[in-house]
N, C-alpha and C positions, 0 to 999 in steps of 0.2 A: 267594478261597476256595481251600481245599485241593482239589486235583484227586484224585478218587477213581478209582483204576485197579486193575486186576488181576483175575485169574480165581481164584475160590475154590470149593472143593467142600465140601459138607456133606450132612447127611442130614435128611430131614423125617420126623416121626413121623406116626402115623395121624390126628392131630388138626390137621395142617398147621402144626406148630411147627418152626422151624429155629433153630439156634444160629449166629449170625453168627460166623465165625472171628475170632479176636483181632486179627489184622493189619488186617482190614477194619473191625472195630469201632473200633479206634483211629483210623482215618481219619474215622469218623463222629462222634467225640466232640464236635466243635463243634456238632453238631446234636441231640445226645441230649436236651437239655431241651425241644426242640420235637417235635411229632409228625412222622411221615412220611406220605406219600401212596403207596398202592399201587394200581396200575391195570393194565388190559390194555395191552399194547404196540400201537402203531398198525400197524407194518409186519411184526411178527414174532409167532410163536406162543409168547409168553412174557409175563411180568409185568414191570412197571417199579416200582422203589421210588425215590421222590424225597424228599429233605428237604423238608418243607412250605414252607419259605421259598423254595426254588428252584422248587417247583411253582407257588407263587403268582406268581412272575415269568413263568412260561410262560403261566399263565392270563391274566395281564394283557396279554401280547403277543397272545394269541388274541382277547381281547375288543377290543383296540385295532384289530386288522386285520379282524375278522370282520364288523362291522356287524350287520345283522339280516336276517331273512327265513327262509323255509322251509328252504333248503339249509344256512344257517348253523346254525339251530336243530337240524337233524338231525345235522349234524357234531358239534355240541357235545354232543348227547345220546349219540352213539356214542363220542365221545372220553372222556366221563366215565362210561360204562356200567360199573357194578360198582365204581367208585372208592370207596376207604375211607381214612379217616385212621387210622393205626395207630401205636402206640408201639413202640419197641425198648427192652427192659429194659436200662437202663444197666449194671446189675451183671452180669447173666448174658449179655446180648447176644441174648436170645431174641426172635424175631419170630413172631407168630401171623399166618399167612396166612388170610384169610377163606375159608371153604369154597367159596363160589361162584367165587372167583378161583383157588383151588387146583385145583378141578375144571376150570375153563375152560382153564388152562394144561397140564392133563394131567400134573401133577407126580406122580411116584412117590417112592420113597424117596431116590434119588440126585438131588441138586440141584447146579446150577452157578450161582454168583453171579458175573456178569460186570459188573464195575464200569467204567463209561464216563464219565469226567469228572464229571458232576453227577447221575448216576442209576446205579442198579444193576439190571441185568436179572436176573430170576429164571427159570431154565430147568429143565425136566426134563433130566437129563444126556443121555439118548439123543437127545432132540430137538435139543439144543445141538450135539452131535457131528454129527448129520445136516445141520444148517444149515451148519456149518463145511465139511463135505464137499461141499455143493451148489455152492460157487464153485470153479471149476477154477483150477488154478495160473495158467493163462494169463489168465483174467479178473482174478484177484487182481493179477498183475503189471501188467496194463494199467491197472487202477484206481489202483494205487500210482503208476505213472508219471504218470498224468494229475493226480494230487494233488500230487506232489512236484516235478514239472517245471513246474507252473503258475506258479511264482514266477520262473522264469528268463526 
């Protein structure tokens, strides 16, 4: 799979439509004939956009690990809350964010698309900048050290 990376800025209109920047749209071309899944992020105050084929892999992993029971059912309910399958127009690169998810993420006009390997986070720009600022340089350096020094 092509790794999807990069930070891209765009604007949302009042109806929750955004135009995916060309550079990012080109990375998504292998998935354009399939739908995408948009959902609430688990650990962050943003949305996640997944190629459906990749999201299906995640769901299979969850179903294989989860088992059954009240806690699992509640997790699954919360994990998929508000989830929608959405197309991205292959010609224009336009994505319609469902209103409930648009409101949930508090997205205003300025949007940041933060592509991370096999998903794209969709952020309100001010919230994105605030989260980036929440990790101190020292915390960032310590985390980077623990990741990159782990192989040695």
